[in-house]
C-alpha positions as CSV (number, residue, x, y, z in Angstrom):
1,M,0.3,-0.2,-0.1
2,Y,2.8,2.6,1.0
3,S,4.7,1.4,-2.0
4,Q,1.9,2.9,-4.5
5,I,1.8,6.3,-2.1
6,I,5.6,6.7,-2.1
7,G,7.6,5.4,-4.7
8,T,11.5,4.4,-5.1
9,Q,12.4,7.6,-7.4
10,Q,10.8,10.1,-4.8
11,I,13.2,8.1,-1.7
12,V,16.0,8.2,-3.9
13,V,15.7,12.2,-4.2
14,T,15.5,12.7,-0.8
15,A,18.2,10.5,0.4
16,V,20.5,12.7,-2.1
17,F,18.9,15.7,-1.0
18,L,19.8,15.1,2.8
19,A,23.5,14.1,1.7
20,V,24.0,17.2,-0.2
21,M,22.8,18.6,2.9
22,I,25.1,17.1,5.2
23,V,27.4,17.7,3.1
24,V,26.9,21.7,3.0
25,L,26.6,21.4,6.6
26,I,30.1,19.7,7.4
27,I,32.1,22.5,4.5
28,L,30.4,25.4,6.7
29,R,31.4,24.0,9.7
30,R,34.9,23.8,8.9
31,K,35.4,26.9,6.2
32,G,32.7,29.1,8.3
33,G,35.4,31.1,9.9
34,A,37.0,32.1,6.9
35,I,33.9,32.4,4.8
36,R,33.1,35.1,7.9
37,A,35.7,36.5,7.3
38,S,36.0,37.6,3.6
39,L,32.6,39.0,4.3
40,K,33.8,41.5,6.7
41,A,36.5,42.1,5.2
42,G,35.5,45.3,3.5
43,K,33.2,46.6,6.1
44,R,34.5,49.5,8.1
45,I,31.8,49.3,10.9
46,S,30.6,46.8,13.4
47,V,29.2,45.9,16.3
48,V,31.1,44.6,18.7
49,E,29.2,43.7,21.9
50,D,25.2,44.4,22.4
51,T,23.8,44.0,25.8
52,A,20.2,44.9,27.5
53,V,20.5,47.8,30.3
54,S,16.8,47.4,30.9
55,P,13.8,45.9,29.0
56,T,13.7,49.2,27.0
57,E,17.5,50.2,26.6
58,R,20.2,48.9,24.8
59,L,23.9,49.6,25.2
60,R,26.5,48.7,22.4
61,L,30.1,48.5,21.9
62,I,30.8,49.7,17.7
63,S,33.6,50.1,16.5
64,I,34.2,52.6,13.5
65,D,38.0,52.4,11.5
66,H,39.6,51.2,14.7
67,S,37.6,53.6,17.1
68,E,35.5,52.3,19.4
69,F,32.1,54.2,20.4
70,V,29.6,53.3,23.1
71,M,25.6,53.8,21.2
72,L,22.9,54.4,24.3
73,S,19.4,53.8,22.5
74,A,16.2,53.7,23.9
75,K,12.4,52.7,22.9
76,G,11.3,55.7,21.0
77,Q,14.3,58.1,21.5
78,P,17.2,59.1,19.3
79,P,20.2,56.6,20.4
80,V,23.2,58.5,21.8
81,L,26.8,58.2,20.4
82,M,30.0,58.4,22.5
83,P,33.1,57.6,21.5
84,L,34.8,55.8,23.7
85,T,38.7,56.3,25.0
86,S,40.9,53.6,24.8
87,V,42.3,52.3,28.6
88,K,46.2,51.0,27.9
89,P,47.2,48.7,31.4
90,A,49.7,50.9,33.7
91,P,53.3,49.0,33.3
92,A,53.4,46.5,36.7
93,S,56.2,48.2,38.5
94,A,56.5,44.5,40.5
95,G,56.4,42.6,38.0
96,T,53.0,40.4,37.6
97,P,50.1,42.7,36.7
98,P,46.9,42.4,39.1
99,A,44.4,40.1,38.5
100,S,41.6,42.6,38.0
101,M,40.9,45.9,37.8
102,G,38.8,48.0,39.8
103,L,37.9,52.0,39.6
104,S,40.1,52.9,42.3
105,D,43.1,51.1,40.7
106,I,42.0,53.3,37.2
107,D,42.6,56.4,39.2
108,E,45.9,55.4,41.0
109,A,47.4,54.6,38.1
110,P,48.0,57.7,36.3
111,E,49.4,58.9,39.6
112,T,51.8,56.3,39.9
113,A,53.4,56.2,36.9
114,G,56.7,57.2,37.0
115,A,58.3,61.2,35.2
116,A,59.4,59.4,31.9
117,S,56.0,58.0,31.2
118,K,54.2,60.9,32.1
119,G,56.3,63.1,29.7
120,K,56.5,61.0,27.0
121,A,52.3,60.7,27.3
122,A,51.9,64.4,27.9
123,G,49.9,64.8,25.1
124,D,48.1,60.8,25.2
125,R,45.8,60.4,28.2
126,L,45.3,56.8,28.4
127,Y,42.6,57.2,31.6
128,P,39.3,59.5,31.9
129,S,39.8,61.7,34.6
130,P,37.6,61.5,37.8
131,A,36.0,64.6,36.9
132,E,35.5,63.3,33.7
133,R,33.8,60.3,34.6
134,A,31.7,61.9,37.0
135,A,30.4,64.2,34.1
136,F,29.5,61.1,32.3
137,I,27.8,59.2,34.8
138,E,25.6,62.3,35.3
139,K,24.7,62.5,31.8
140,F,23.9,59.4,31.8
141,Q,21.8,59.2,34.7
142,S,20.1,62.7,33.8
143,W,19.7,60.8,30.2
144,R,17.7,57.8,31.7
145,R,15.5,60.5,33.6
146,D,14.7,61.9,31.0
147,H,13.8,59.3,28.7
148,A,12.1,57.2,31.0
149,A,9.6,55.1,29.3
150,G,6.4,56.0,30.4
């Protein structure tokens, strides 16, 4: 009875189709990284990381031509784009770097750096100042108050 409904030709076509799909899957798993890299080769803008701050707010880390920006967006509001200054680790004086850095370590790093490194990086700031950090925090909090969903 089933032989009248499903023919041998249909079984062979289905088996060949599944075999081709398995071969394509194996090729994509092995060469997937190279394929993705070739697709992104000409792109200058990429989203490095994307996270939800609240149900209506998203925070994105965006890379544009080797510069990074933070974009804060909320439902129904225009996004805010701020440049992200690069934070380079301070050279370790004792030999091994600390396992983790906190805000107090960042605040102390420019003060503990030697005079030679300060002279070398006079025009190139490594860390935002506490005043700049406080201004960013205040701006972010006021933005959240002004653009609260409701």
